[in-house]
N, C-alpha and C positions, 0 to 999 in steps of 0.2 A: 630622532630625526623629525623635527617639528618646524612648521611654518606659521608665524603669527603675522596677521595683517594689521598694520598700524595707520599708515597715511595713504592719501589718494584713493580711498575707498568710497565709491559713489561720489567722488569729487575729482577734480583735475589736478590740483596742486598738493604739495606736501608729501611726495612719494617717500615711503619708508616701509620695508618689510623685514621681519626679524626671522633669521634662520638659525636653528640649533642643530648641530650635527658634529659627530666625532669629538665631542667635548668642547667644541668651539661655539662661540656666540658671535654671529655675523649679521650685519645690517646690509641690505641691498638698498642703496640710496638713503639719503638723510636730508630730505628736502624741506623747504620752507613753504608754509601756506601763503597764498597770494589771493587777493580779492576777499570776498565774503564766503566763509565756510557755511555749509548746510548742515553737516552732521558733526557730532562730537567725536573727536579722535582720542583713543586711549593712549596713555603715555607709554614710553618704553618700559617694559616690565623689569628691567634690571638697571643698575647704576651705570652711567656712561663709562666709568672706569673699568667695568667688567666686559665691555665689548672688545672682542679680540681683533676684529677686522671689519672693514667696510668694502663692499663691491659697488663701484660707482658707474652707472650706465652713461652719464654724460654731465656736462658742466652747468646746464641751466639751473638757476637758483631753486626752482621748485623740486629739484632732485639733489642738489648739493648744498643748499643755503644754510642748513643747520649743522654742517660739519664743524665750523668754528665754535658753536655752542657746545657740541659734543666734546670738543677739545677743552673748552673752558671748564667743563664739569668733570674732567678727569680722564677722558679717552687718550690713550697713547699707543694704540694699536696701529696696524697697517691699513692703508687705503689703496686698493688696487683699481687702477683706471688706465685707459689708453694714454699714450704720451701727449696727444693733443688735448685730451680732457684735463690732464695735469696742468698743462701750460695755461689753458683758459681759466681753470679754477684759481690759479695764482692771481689773476687780475680780477676775476669776478667776485671772489670771496672778500678780497680787500675792498673792492667797491661797495659790496654789501655792508661791510663793517663800517665804512665811512657813512653810509646812509643811516645805520643804526645809531651811530654816535651823534650825527647831526640831528636826528629826530629827538634823541635824549636831551641834547642841548636846548633845542627849541621848546620842548615840553617843560623842562626845568625853568627856563626863563619865564614862561607863562605861569607855571605852577608856583614859583617862589612868590609871585605877587599875590597869589590866591592862598598862600599858606599851605600848599600841598607838599607831601613827602617827595623827596628826590626820585626821579625816574631813572632806573638803571638800564643802559642799553643792553640789548640781547647779547651782544659780544662786541669786542673791540678789534682794531686792526692787529694788535699783538696776538689775539686769539687766531685770527685768520692767517697770520704769518706762521704761527706755531703749528697749526694743523697741516700746513703744506709740507712740513718735515716728515709727515706720516705717509706721504704718497709714494707709491711704487708704480712707475710707468711700465705699461705692457704694450706689446705690439699685437696687431690684429692676427688672429688665426694661430697664435702660438699658445700651446697648452702650458699651464703653469701649475705646479703643485704648491698649494698655499698652506696645507697642513696634512698630517697623516690621514689618508682617506678622502681628501678633498682636492679635486683638480678643477681649474677654471679655464675658460677660453673666451676672448672677446671677438665678436663678429660685427662687422659694420652694419649699423641700423639705418644709415642714410638719412638721419634726422638733423644732424649738426656735425660740424667738424669734430671728429673723435668720438661721436656717439656710437653706442654699441648695444647689441643684445649680448647677454652673458649666459654661457653654458656652464653648468655646475654639475660635476660628477661626484657622487658620494658613495663611499663603501663603508658600512658600519655594521658590526655584528653579523657579518656574512650576507648582508642585504645591500644590493646595489641599486641606486636610483639616479636618474638624470633629470635635473630641473633646468628649464630655460626661462630666463627673465627677459622679456622682449625689450625693455626700455621703451623709449618713444620711437615708434616705427615711422620712418620718413616717407614723404611723398615722392613719387617717381618723377624723373626728369627735372630735378632741381638743378639750378646752376651750381657750379663749383664742386659739389660733393656727389659721391656715387649713390646709385640706387640701393635700397635696403637689400641685404643678402638674406636668402631664405635658408631655413634649417630643415633637417629631414627627420629627426627623431628626438623624442623626449618622453619621459614618464609623466612629467608635470610641466605645465606651461603657465606662467603668470604674464598676462599681456595687457597692454593699454587699450583704451577705447575712447580716446578724446573725441573722435568723429564717428563713434560706433553706430550712430543712427542718422548720419548726414553724409551727403555726397558733395564733392567739390564741383560736380557737373562736368560738362565737356571742357577739356583743357583749353583755356583761352590763350590768345597770343599776348603774353604779358608785355612784351616790348611795345607792340602796337597800342595796346590799351593804356599803358603808362604814358606813351608819347602823346596820345589824344588828351589825357588829363592835363599834362604839362602845357600843351599847345593852347588849349582854351583858357587855362588859368593865366598864362603869360600874356595872352591877347587881352585879357581883362585888366592886366597890370598888377596881378596878385602873386602871392607866393604859394608854392606847393609845400605844405608842411607834412612830413611823414614821421609819425611816431613809430619807431622801429626798435626792436630788440637789438642791443648793441652788438651781440654776438650771433652771427648767422644771418639774420634778416637784413641788417645794414649792408653786409658784404654782398648779398644777393642784389639789393637795389643798386649798388654801385656797378655790379656786373651788367644789369639791364641798361643803366644810364650810359655806360661806356658804349654799349652797342647802339643806343639811340644817337649818340654823338657821331659815332663812326659811320652810321648809315644816313646821317643828315636828315633825320625825321622831324626836327623842329625847324619851322620856317619863320624868319623875321626875328628870331632871338637866338641865332646860332651860337653865340658866345655866352650863353647863360651859365651862371655859376651854381655850383652845388656845394653846400656847407655840411660837413659832418660835425655836429656839435655834441661831442661826447668823448671825453678822454678814454673811457672804457672801450668805445667802438674803435677808436684810433689804435689803441693797444691790441685789440682783438684782430684788427686788419693786419697788423704786423705779424701776429702769430699765424694767421691764415697763410701768409706768404712764406713763413718758415716751415709750414707743414704741407708743402705742395705735393708730397708723395701721396697724400690722402685726397687729392683732387680727382675729379672724373676725367675721362679721356679728352673731352672737348676743352676743358680749362687747361689741361696739361699741354695740349697742342698749341694753344696760344702762348703759354710760357716758353715752349720750345722754339717759337718764332720770335721770341724776345718781346712779346706783348704782355703788359701787366693786365690781367683779366679784370682788375678792380681799380684801375687808375686811368686818368684821362685829363686833358687840359680843362682848366676851370674848376678843378676839385680843390676845395679849401677846407682846412680843419680849424676848429676852435678848441683850444685846450683850457685856457684860463677863463675865469668868469668875465673879465673885461672883454676878451675876444668874443665871447658868447653874446654879450649885450650889444656889441657893435653890429651884429648881424641885422638886427631889427632897425638900425638907423640907415642901413643901405636900402634905398628905395627901389632899386632895380628888381624886376621879377626874378625869382630864384627858387631853388629847391633847398629845403632845410630838412636834414635827416637828424633826428635827435631821440634820445632815450628819456623815459622808459617807453617800451612799446605799448603799454596799456594806459599811459598818461597818468599813472598814479604817483609818480615821483620823478625827480630829475629835472633837467633843463627844458624838456619838452613843454612843461607847464608854462614856462615864460613865453615860449613861442606861440602857444595857444592863446595866452593872454593878449598877445599883440596881433593875432590873426583871426581868431574866432569871430570877432565882431565885423570883420571886413568881408563884404560881399564879393570882393575881387579874388579872395584867397580860397584855397582848397585844403581841407584836412584829409589826407589820404591814408586810410587804414590798410595795412598789409599783413595783419597777423591776428591771431585769436585774442578776443577781449573777454577776460573773466568777469563773472558776476560781481557787481559791487565796485567796479573800477570806473574811472572817469571815461575811459575809452568806450566801455560798454554803454554808458549813458549817452554818449554822443552818437554812437552807431544806432542806438534805439530811438534817436530823434529828439533828444533833450533840446529845449529852446533856450534855456538859461542854465548856466553853470557858475559855480563859485570858485574863483581862483585867487589865492592869497587874500582872502577876506573880501574880495570885490566881485559883485555879480556881473557876469559877462553875457550879453545877448549873442546867441549863436546865429550868425548871418552868413558865415562862410559855407561854401559847398562842402558837404560831408560825403565822401566817396569811399567805397570799398573796392579794392582791386581783387575781384572775385578769383578764387582758386589759389591765391598765394597762401600756401600753408606748408610748414615744415612737417606736418603730420599727414599720414595716410588717411584717406577717408574710409567710409565703411567698406567699400569694395577693395581698397588696398589692404585694409586689415584682414578682410576675409581671405584674400589671396595669400597673405602671409601665413595664417593659421592652416589654411587648406594645403599648404605645401608640405606639411608633415606627412611623410610616407608611413611612418609608424604612428598609429593613433595614440595620443597621450591618454593616460588613465583619467586625467582631470585637467580642465582648463579653468584657471581663475582669472576673471576679467576685472580689472581695476582701472585707475587713472582715467575716469570718465564721469561726467555728470550723471546723476541718478538715472535719468531716462536713457542716456546713451549706453551705459554699461549693462543695464538690464536688457535693453533691446538687442545688444550685440551678443550677449550670452544666450539669449533666446534663439537668435539666428544660428549660432554655432550648433546648438542642440538640434534644431529643426533641419538644417541643411547638410550638416556634416555628421550628425549622429554622435557627437562627442558629449561627454559629461561636462557641462560648463556651468559655473556659478559666478555670481558677483558678490563676494563676501564683504561684510561690513567690518569696520575697525574693531579689533579685539577678537576676531575669529581665529581659532587655532586649529591647524590640520596636522594629523599624524601621517607623514609621508611614507613611513615604513609599512603601516597597516592600511593605508589608503582610506582614512575615515576622519570625520570631524571629531576633535576633542571638545571643542566649544564653538558653537555657531551663534553669533550675536545678531541682533537686529539693530538697525540704525536708530540713533537717538538724535532727533532734530534739535538744532540749537534754537532756543526760544528767541522769538523776534520781539522787539520792543512793542508793547501795547500802547496804543494812543487813547487818550481820553475821548469818550463819546462826544460827537459834535466837532471834534478837531478836524481841520481841513487836511490833516495828515493821517487820517484813519486808514485802516486796511483796505476798505472798499475803494476809497479814493486812489490809494497807491496802485491797486490792481487796474483800475480803470485808466489811470494816467499811463501806466506802463503799456497797456494794450493799445491805447491810442498812439503812443510814441512808436511802438513797433510797427503799427499799421502805416503811420506816416513815413517811417524809414523805408519800408518796402516800396511805397509809392514813389518816394524821391529817387530811390535807386532805379526804378523803371523809367524815370525822367519823362513823365507825361504819358507813357504808354499804358498806364493802368486804366482800368475801367472808370469812367467818369462818376458813376454812382458810388463806387468804392471810395473815390477821392472825396466826394460830397459827405459820405458817412464819416470819413476820417476827420473832416473839418468840423462836423457836428460834435464828435467826441472831444476834439480839441477845445471847442468853444465851451462845452459843458464843463470840462476840467478847469478852464480859466474862470468860469462863473463860480464854480464850487470853491476854487482857491480864494477868490475875492471875498 
């Protein structure tokens, strides 16, 4: 009865935990790393073909994205997930495979000219289609025996349609243990989906900490704030470009915009158009409407009145590449919602190319931006970015819709773990950046008196004996060393990043920041420009 931590340890993406119990080899999530990793992750200690089953918390690629690779390398076991997660994975994994194949084609086209060996995609569409045959759809709150001695149950985590915490009961050699895997715990009062459900007992808890050291602050009026951004951008004659995750965040934005139109909160541009430019988002929206039983009470009330919670006049979709290109030839102010949400792939990059240089437009961020992504660079104040080999000056307004998050903040996470009436023997904190998971584990120890750790990849724990078999320390991924005197040396990078963050804070305050602070930021910026020249 052992637990081995593999992915999303002291990092946010690449979730994967390996459970051995009752003679079965089980993965909890099999996610893809996104952005820039900080620590080295250990590989799965067995061959993929030896994995008996996977328990999947939800469909986001950082939790499900390596399932086709697992299948490609021999896995033929069962994947247990909620019915909505199964439907969403069907489109998301195929989309991920298309991205892998496109990247391979692009690399090979360039590599061939340079005489490089062929680049093989991580997996193909056939692998994604194949792994879908392994799925077993489950309903919330229904216990299911998956092997002799192992029972599971999915509980709504309130993070995404179909997202779940997973309860696992194990009985082996006369020893009984219950483990709870939190999955991604949702923010409260999100549109469309229910709040996260609390659990009462467990011997062990493995929980996320994405916002383990951060608060979303007072809940803003999303509809009013979004309407204000749209109004001032339309008045300037610009577009509101929203990089949004195709599954979850896109549907939430449509919910808000429907309400803005219904309440007539935009003046002078009442018939503004909204483009959803993502075939994946369009398919996901269809699945949301098929899974209405998972909606919260407010959304269900609209449905019962015959109102589509995420549909309205002026909503347009772009499926083909040609339809996508035409959006930027339409000069009327509009809203463009496109993927990916972190701007590191997909059609959003084309819309950024057409709008980042325009002072009239606004790039509106409504989700978490991982380290190393284009989205993170823009949020932190980058003045120039490179898109499709062309340097683009950032003149558009960069705005963050504060508080929009599918993740619970540090207080929401605390409420979730504090709800356990039976104190767990051990709490393992993962799925958070280094500072976040360490801080949250420390808070659990200090305020709840629980035994809490933030394990690194490769750590192995004996659940039956309640002790570590192997406790690893994190191995940092080496960063590229720059030659002395290079304008891209480590000191320069740190100084530039600090200045960009400072500028981003000032811009978000929109002139309300201290003037001396603004002057200091300008001095940093000027120094960086001088150093770069």
